[in-house]
Residue frames relative to the residue before (quaternion, step in Angstrom):
aa qw qx qy qz dx dy dz
M 1.0000 0.0000 0.0000 0.0000 0.00 0.00 0.00
P 0.4213 -0.6772 0.5329 0.2827 3.58 -1.04 0.72
N 0.5840 -0.5410 0.4600 0.3933 3.53 -1.32 0.26
L 0.3363 -0.7839 0.4835 0.1966 3.60 -0.43 1.15
E 0.6059 0.5540 -0.3614 0.4420 3.59 1.00 -0.65
T 0.6576 0.5020 -0.3075 0.4701 3.57 1.00 -0.86
L 0.6269 0.5441 -0.3281 0.4508 3.54 1.00 -0.90
I 0.6531 0.5074 -0.3102 0.4688 3.59 0.91 -0.93
T 0.6540 0.5238 -0.3136 0.4467 3.61 0.94 -0.85
L 0.6653 0.5286 -0.2927 0.4386 3.56 1.02 -0.82
K 0.1761 -0.8319 0.5021 0.1575 3.60 1.26 -0.56
P 0.0865 0.8151 -0.5640 0.1001 3.62 0.68 1.10
D 0.4827 -0.6341 0.5134 0.3184 3.56 -1.25 0.40
I 0.7867 0.0092 0.0337 0.6163 3.54 1.19 -0.66
I 0.2021 -0.7636 0.6030 0.1117 3.58 -1.18 0.60
F 0.1710 -0.7567 0.6228 0.1012 3.56 -0.86 1.01
S 0.0673 -0.8111 0.5810 0.0088 3.59 -0.96 0.88
S 0.0449 -0.7543 0.6492 0.0870 3.53 -1.32 0.27
L 0.8329 0.2052 -0.1892 0.4778 3.54 -1.25 0.64
L 0.5288 0.5821 -0.4498 0.4234 3.60 1.03 0.64
S 0.4941 -0.6490 0.4894 0.3084 3.56 -1.14 0.66
K 0.6680 -0.4640 0.3896 0.4320 3.58 -1.32 0.16
E 0.6535 0.5221 -0.3170 0.4472 3.56 1.00 -0.87
Q 0.6439 0.5167 -0.3152 0.4681 3.60 1.02 -0.80
I 0.6490 0.5251 -0.3053 0.4581 3.56 0.99 -0.93
Q 0.6462 0.5206 -0.3024 0.4690 3.57 1.00 -0.93
L 0.6384 0.5304 -0.3185 0.4579 3.61 1.00 -0.87
I 0.6647 0.5081 -0.3114 0.4506 3.58 0.90 -0.93
Q 0.6554 0.5139 -0.3029 0.4633 3.56 0.98 -0.84
E 0.6546 0.5191 -0.3090 0.4544 3.56 0.97 -0.89
K 0.7142 0.4715 -0.2444 0.4560 3.61 0.93 -0.94
T 0.7820 0.3476 -0.1864 0.4826 3.57 0.94 -0.88
K 0.3033 -0.7684 0.4961 0.2673 3.57 1.26 -0.45
V 0.5250 0.5826 -0.4011 0.4734 3.56 1.27 0.68
P 0.4712 -0.6630 0.4915 0.3112 3.63 -0.95 0.73
V 0.1824 -0.7790 0.5926 0.0929 3.57 -1.00 0.88
V 0.1849 -0.7743 0.6012 0.0701 3.55 -0.92 0.98
A 0.2507 -0.7912 0.5445 0.1214 3.59 -0.64 1.08
L 0.1698 -0.7895 0.5869 0.0580 3.54 -0.89 1.04
S 0.2842 -0.7811 0.5397 0.1334 3.56 -1.18 0.62
Y 0.2199 -0.7377 0.6226 0.1408 3.51 -1.22 0.68
G 0.7444 -0.3048 0.2040 0.5579 3.57 1.26 0.23
S 0.7681 -0.4274 0.2385 0.4129 3.56 -1.31 0.29
T 0.7621 0.3238 -0.2052 0.5218 3.61 0.96 -0.68
Y 0.6869 0.4162 -0.2675 0.5323 3.57 1.35 0.20
G 0.8218 -0.2446 0.1103 0.5026 3.57 0.85 0.89
G 0.6851 0.4597 -0.2904 0.4847 3.59 1.24 -0.15
N 0.4360 -0.7164 0.4938 0.2297 3.55 -1.36 0.18
D 0.6059 0.5747 -0.3495 0.4248 3.58 1.26 -0.45
K 0.2876 -0.7968 0.5134 0.1372 3.57 -0.38 1.25
N 0.6705 0.4923 -0.2862 0.4755 3.56 1.23 -0.39
Q 0.6121 0.5502 -0.3511 0.4464 3.59 1.26 -0.10
S 0.4088 -0.7099 0.5117 0.2591 3.56 -0.85 0.91
K 0.6593 -0.5050 0.3677 0.4184 3.56 -1.26 0.42
L 0.7010 0.4798 -0.2953 0.4372 3.62 0.82 -0.87
E 0.6219 0.5155 -0.3524 0.4726 3.61 1.09 -0.62
A 0.6330 0.5245 -0.3318 0.4627 3.55 1.08 -0.69
V 0.6106 0.5491 -0.3223 0.4709 3.57 1.09 -0.77
K 0.6517 0.5132 -0.3140 0.4619 3.57 0.93 -0.84
D 0.6392 0.5171 -0.3203 0.4706 3.56 1.01 -0.77
S 0.6357 0.5313 -0.3132 0.4642 3.54 1.08 -0.85
L 0.6394 0.5253 -0.3167 0.4636 3.59 1.03 -0.90
K 0.6220 0.5294 -0.3407 0.4656 3.64 1.01 -0.79
L 0.6606 0.5125 -0.3037 0.4569 3.56 0.94 -0.93
I 0.6443 0.5002 -0.3278 0.4766 3.62 0.91 -0.89
G 0.6582 0.5345 -0.3109 0.4293 3.56 0.86 -1.02
K 0.6683 0.5038 -0.3067 0.4533 3.55 0.92 -0.89
I 0.6989 0.4777 -0.2761 0.4551 3.61 0.86 -0.99
M 0.7714 0.3765 -0.1809 0.4801 3.59 0.95 -0.90
N 0.4395 -0.6935 0.4575 0.3415 3.58 1.32 0.12
K 0.5150 0.6002 -0.4278 0.4376 3.57 0.99 0.86
E 0.1638 0.8363 -0.5099 0.1175 3.57 1.03 0.75
K 0.6101 0.5593 -0.3472 0.4409 3.58 1.07 -0.77
R 0.6708 0.4907 -0.2894 0.4749 3.59 0.93 -0.96
A 0.6325 0.5246 -0.3315 0.4635 3.60 0.97 -0.81
K 0.6624 0.5002 -0.3075 0.4652 3.60 0.93 -0.87
E 0.6208 0.5375 -0.3483 0.4521 3.62 1.04 -0.74
L 0.6654 0.5043 -0.2973 0.4632 3.59 0.90 -0.93
I 0.6892 0.4793 -0.2969 0.4551 3.55 0.82 -0.99
S 0.6309 0.5240 -0.3314 0.4665 3.57 1.02 -0.76
F 0.6426 0.5056 -0.3315 0.4706 3.59 0.95 -0.79
M 0.6510 0.5218 -0.3245 0.4457 3.61 0.93 -0.84
N 0.6445 0.5219 -0.3070 0.4669 3.56 1.04 -0.86
E 0.6558 0.5011 -0.3243 0.4622 3.57 0.93 -0.85
E 0.6411 0.5212 -0.3298 0.4567 3.61 0.89 -0.84
E 0.6623 0.5173 -0.2986 0.4523 3.57 0.97 -0.97
N 0.6485 0.5229 -0.3111 0.4575 3.59 0.97 -0.84
K 0.6638 0.4907 -0.3025 0.4765 3.58 1.01 -0.79
L 0.6859 0.4829 -0.2964 0.4567 3.57 0.91 -0.89
A 0.6132 0.5706 -0.3463 0.4224 3.64 1.11 -0.63
K 0.6561 0.5166 -0.3021 0.4598 3.61 1.21 -0.46
I 0.5813 0.5979 -0.3745 0.4054 3.56 1.24 -0.22
S 0.2922 -0.7704 0.5471 0.1475 3.55 -0.93 0.93
I 0.1321 -0.8014 0.5828 0.0262 3.57 -0.76 1.07
D 0.5358 -0.6407 0.4409 0.3286 3.59 -0.92 0.84
D 0.4353 -0.6978 0.5063 0.2592 3.54 -1.00 0.87
K 0.2261 0.7659 -0.5657 0.2057 3.55 -0.07 1.32
A 0.5676 -0.5541 0.4650 0.3931 3.55 -1.34 0.22
I 0.0076 0.8307 -0.5512 0.0773 3.52 -0.24 1.30
Y 0.0689 -0.7983 0.5982 -0.0002 3.57 -1.11 0.75
V 0.1364 -0.7674 0.6167 0.1102 3.55 -1.15 0.61
G 0.0236 -0.8179 0.5742 -0.0293 3.58 -0.83 0.99
G 0.7047 0.4435 -0.3417 0.4360 3.55 -1.34 0.09
V 0.3464 0.7496 -0.4953 0.2698 3.59 1.20 0.46
A 0.3802 -0.7356 0.5200 0.2095 3.54 -0.70 1.14
Y 0.0794 0.7806 -0.6143 0.0838 3.56 -1.00 0.86
K 0.7931 -0.1848 0.0441 0.5786 3.54 -0.15 1.37
G 0.8013 -0.0800 0.0107 0.5928 3.51 1.09 0.86
L 0.6093 -0.5734 0.4057 0.3679 3.58 -1.24 0.07
H 0.0197 -0.7994 0.6002 -0.0173 3.55 -1.09 0.79
G 0.6197 -0.5862 0.4048 0.3291 3.52 -1.34 0.25
I 0.8025 -0.3439 0.2180 0.4360 3.48 -1.37 -0.22
T 0.6606 0.5045 -0.3321 0.4459 3.65 1.09 -0.44
S 0.5235 0.5726 -0.4387 0.4534 3.62 1.22 0.23
T 0.1164 0.8147 -0.5473 0.1520 3.58 -0.44 1.21
E 0.2501 -0.7652 0.5813 0.1183 3.56 -1.35 0.09
S 0.4369 -0.7285 0.4619 0.2552 3.56 -0.74 1.04
D 0.7716 0.2832 -0.1445 0.5509 3.57 1.04 -0.83
Y 0.0578 0.8224 -0.5596 0.0847 3.56 0.88 0.99
P 0.4828 -0.7462 0.3634 0.2792 3.59 -0.35 1.19
A 0.6632 0.5249 -0.2999 0.4412 3.52 0.99 -0.84
F 0.6101 0.5163 -0.3231 0.5068 3.55 1.31 -0.51
L 0.6617 0.5372 -0.3141 0.4181 3.56 0.85 -0.97
L 0.6512 0.5219 -0.3278 0.4429 3.62 1.01 -0.74
L 0.7129 0.3821 -0.2343 0.5394 3.57 1.27 -0.34
N 0.4446 -0.7099 0.4311 0.3355 3.59 1.31 0.16
I 0.3955 0.6969 -0.4974 0.3325 3.55 1.07 0.87
K 0.2721 -0.7620 0.5667 0.1555 3.55 -1.04 0.79
N 0.2864 -0.7011 0.6221 0.1987 3.56 -1.05 0.81
R 0.1242 -0.8923 0.4287 0.0678 3.54 0.44 1.28
V 0.4580 0.6643 -0.4663 0.3628 3.60 1.23 0.01
L 0.7185 0.3389 -0.2108 0.5696 3.55 1.23 -0.56
K 0.1790 -0.8525 0.4855 0.0738 3.54 0.19 1.33
D 0.8321 0.1698 -0.0447 0.5260 3.57 0.76 -1.08
H 0.5665 0.6178 -0.3742 0.3968 3.58 1.26 -0.12
I 0.1955 -0.7523 0.6180 0.1175 3.57 -1.11 0.73
G 0.7932 0.2869 -0.2231 0.4885 3.56 -0.96 0.89
H 0.7715 -0.3362 0.2710 0.4672 3.54 -1.29 -0.46
A 0.0405 0.7935 -0.6062 0.0356 3.56 -1.22 0.63
F 0.2612 -0.7072 0.6239 0.2059 3.55 -1.23 0.46
I 0.1155 -0.7774 0.6156 0.0584 3.53 -0.76 1.05
N 0.4550 -0.6492 0.5088 0.3357 3.61 -1.20 0.11
K 0.6600 -0.5328 0.3580 0.3904 3.55 -1.25 0.45
E 0.5969 0.5552 -0.3751 0.4413 3.60 1.09 -0.55
T 0.6320 0.5182 -0.3329 0.4704 3.59 1.03 -0.71
L 0.6432 0.5020 -0.3196 0.4818 3.58 0.99 -0.82
L 0.6477 0.5195 -0.3240 0.4534 3.58 0.96 -0.79
E 0.6543 0.5117 -0.2975 0.4708 3.59 1.03 -0.87
F 0.6461 0.5101 -0.3100 0.4757 3.57 1.01 -0.85
N 0.0820 -0.8642 0.4911 0.0726 3.56 1.13 -0.77
P 0.0006 -0.8496 0.5275 -0.0055 3.63 0.62 1.04
E 0.4350 -0.6946 0.5081 0.2650 3.50 -1.20 0.64
V 0.7722 0.1295 -0.0737 0.6177 3.50 1.23 -0.53
V 0.0977 -0.7947 0.5989 0.0175 3.56 -0.93 0.99
F 0.1546 -0.7581 0.6305 0.0624 3.51 -0.98 1.02
I 0.1021 -0.8051 0.5837 0.0265 3.57 -0.89 0.85
D 0.4029 -0.6830 0.5513 0.2591 3.61 -0.94 0.91
S 0.4334 -0.7570 0.4375 0.2181 3.51 -0.63 1.21
I 0.4875 0.6451 -0.4512 0.3777 3.62 1.21 -0.20
S 0.7399 0.3711 -0.2067 0.5216 3.60 1.15 -0.61
K 0.2469 0.8366 -0.4723 0.1269 3.60 1.28 0.26
K 0.6669 0.5229 -0.3183 0.4248 3.60 0.84 -0.96
I 0.6580 0.5121 -0.2975 0.4651 3.57 0.99 -1.00
V 0.6883 0.5012 -0.2860 0.4396 3.56 0.83 -1.03
L 0.6476 0.5093 -0.3263 0.4634 3.60 0.89 -0.86
E 0.6361 0.5215 -0.3201 0.4700 3.61 0.99 -0.76
E 0.6314 0.5378 -0.3097 0.4649 3.60 1.08 -0.82
I 0.6661 0.5202 -0.2839 0.4530 3.52 0.90 -1.04
K 0.6529 0.4919 -0.2986 0.4926 3.59 1.01 -0.82
K 0.6972 0.4867 -0.2853 0.4422 3.59 0.86 -0.86
D 0.7932 0.2479 -0.0994 0.5473 3.58 0.96 -0.98
S 0.1068 0.8431 -0.5225 0.0690 3.58 0.98 0.78
A 0.6129 0.5794 -0.3570 0.4014 3.60 1.05 -0.70
I 0.6502 0.4733 -0.3139 0.5047 3.59 1.15 -0.65
F 0.7168 0.4828 -0.2780 0.4193 3.56 0.72 -1.01
N 0.6021 0.5843 -0.3387 0.4258 3.60 1.17 -0.56
H 0.6668 0.4934 -0.2890 0.4779 3.53 1.30 -0.32
I 0.5965 0.5593 -0.3548 0.4533 3.59 1.32 -0.06
K 0.5832 -0.6384 0.3791 0.3295 3.55 -0.79 1.10
A 0.6815 0.5234 -0.3036 0.4117 3.57 0.79 -1.08
F 0.6746 0.4781 -0.2895 0.4822 3.55 1.09 -0.70
K 0.6204 0.5611 -0.3283 0.4388 3.52 1.05 -0.76
K 0.7776 0.3317 -0.1573 0.5105 3.54 1.00 -0.97
K 0.4494 -0.7198 0.4255 0.3147 3.54 1.40 0.25
N 0.3967 0.6826 -0.5153 0.3333 3.59 0.97 0.88
I 0.3428 0.7069 -0.5242 0.3287 3.51 0.68 1.26
Y 0.0214 -0.8305 0.5541 -0.0524 3.56 -0.65 1.13
W 0.3344 -0.7459 0.5492 0.1739 3.57 -0.99 0.90
L 0.1929 -0.7724 0.5992 0.0847 3.52 -1.06 0.87
Y 0.6079 -0.5556 0.4266 0.3738 3.54 -1.23 0.43
P 0.5885 -0.5755 0.4149 0.3878 3.62 -1.04 0.68
S 0.0589 -0.8345 0.5475 0.0214 3.63 -0.68 1.00
N 0.8117 0.1120 -0.0644 0.5696 3.56 1.16 -0.29
F 0.0032 -0.7508 0.6597 0.0322 3.50 -1.24 0.64
Y 0.7422 -0.0917 0.0722 0.6600 3.55 0.22 -1.24
N 0.7499 0.1271 -0.1029 0.6410 3.53 1.21 -0.68
T 0.5785 -0.6508 0.4114 0.2695 3.53 -1.32 0.21
N 0.3463 -0.6831 0.6044 0.2197 3.57 -1.07 0.80
I 0.2821 -0.8126 0.4859 0.1549 3.58 0.08 1.31
E 0.6498 0.5407 -0.3328 0.4179 3.59 0.86 -0.96
N 0.6927 0.5016 -0.2795 0.4365 3.57 0.98 -0.89
I 0.5079 0.6078 -0.4361 0.4271 3.60 1.23 -0.21
Y 0.6827 0.4860 -0.2727 0.4726 3.55 0.91 -1.02
I 0.6555 0.5088 -0.3116 0.4630 3.58 0.92 -0.88
N 0.6458 0.5189 -0.3205 0.4592 3.59 0.99 -0.80
S 0.6205 0.5390 -0.3451 0.4531 3.60 1.01 -0.73
W 0.6717 0.4772 -0.2901 0.4868 3.53 0.90 -0.89
Q 0.6101 0.5479 -0.3342 0.4647 3.60 1.10 -0.78
I 0.6678 0.4950 -0.3072 0.4633 3.59 0.88 -0.94
A 0.6393 0.5282 -0.3243 0.4551 3.58 1.00 -0.81
S 0.6391 0.5172 -0.3248 0.4675 3.59 1.05 -0.75
Y 0.6284 0.5478 -0.3270 0.4450 3.58 1.05 -0.78
F 0.7058 0.4275 -0.2473 0.5079 3.59 1.16 -0.56
G 0.7217 -0.5189 0.2317 0.3951 3.53 1.14 0.65
N 0.4920 0.6482 -0.4463 0.3723 3.58 1.21 0.04
D 0.4286 -0.7032 0.5083 0.2521 3.61 -0.95 0.88
I 0.1865 0.7908 -0.5491 0.1958 3.56 -0.11 1.31
D 0.3240 -0.7259 0.5795 0.1798 3.55 -0.89 0.99
M 0.2502 -0.8234 0.4904 0.1376 3.59 -0.09 1.26
D 0.5751 0.5812 -0.3755 0.4365 3.58 1.12 -0.49
L 0.6633 0.4940 -0.2838 0.4852 3.52 1.02 -0.93
V 0.6295 0.5458 -0.3245 0.4479 3.56 1.03 -0.91
K 0.6857 0.4882 -0.2854 0.4582 3.61 0.83 -0.95
K 0.6334 0.5207 -0.3288 0.4687 3.57 1.01 -0.80
R 0.6671 0.5156 -0.2958 0.4491 3.57 0.95 -0.94
V 0.7096 0.4766 -0.2559 0.4515 3.53 0.80 -1.06
Y 0.6848 0.4802 -0.2988 0.4594 3.58 0.82 -0.92
K 0.6433 0.5190 -0.3310 0.4553 3.58 0.98 -0.80
A 0.6239 0.5473 -0.3265 0.4524 3.56 0.99 -0.84
F 0.7478 0.4054 -0.2124 0.4809 3.62 0.84 -0.98
L 0.7858 0.3333 -0.1799 0.4890 3.60 0.90 -0.86
A 0.3871 -0.7692 0.4393 0.2562 3.56 1.34 -0.08
R 0.7271 0.2847 -0.2483 0.5733 3.55 1.16 0.67
D 0.5816 -0.5756 0.4339 0.3771 3.55 -1.25 0.43
I 0.0336 -0.7937 0.6069 0.0257 3.53 -1.09 0.67
D 0.5960 -0.5757 0.3961 0.3956 3.61 -1.01 0.65
S 0.3980 -0.7607 0.4697 0.2057 3.52 -0.62 1.19
H 0.6452 0.5141 -0.3375 0.4533 3.60 1.19 -0.26
V 0.4021 0.7059 -0.4977 0.3039 3.62 1.20 0.08
Q 0.2500 -0.7761 0.5649 0.1268 3.58 -0.95 0.91
């Protein structure tokens, strides 16, 4: 919940929210006398449609913001860019290997056993996180499950880098038996989620993953293109 006294002092014309319940939204409206618009990042991130992907929900949220704020042109530009990136990524072929993603932040930072079945950067490349066979959304697995799955390639969200490196050092006996660690097929991805999602980094991570699988991709150009589209200005492509 936001600080209601601060909100009242700011005297906004409208409040956009995400990840708040109907009861919380109603309370904010009652206390501030300001309309609150709820946005969605997908079914497990504020939405109700189980069949809608996170990115499709984001596009709907952008359309809504654009309509309310009279920024429909900007919303259309962003959505068009997202669609173009998705179409290009969908054409990339990725080797069929046992792949895993860990260190996924979920209401805070977690270790390597924090994972997600519908990890957006994977979905854009039609990659399956097969360690979660029947589970949808975020999940915590145990190290024994990871050892049994024995992934050939492991991707780790760098937002949890400190925690993961400590785990690897502490439980080296376990990790030394996993193919990905034996062959040093461990790759770090840009932070994509904490309490909310860094949408731009989802696309960058997909291109990064594709490059790890041998596709000839200029990541500096990718980062410049993606960040400029989302931030509407040039940004140093070497920023981490």
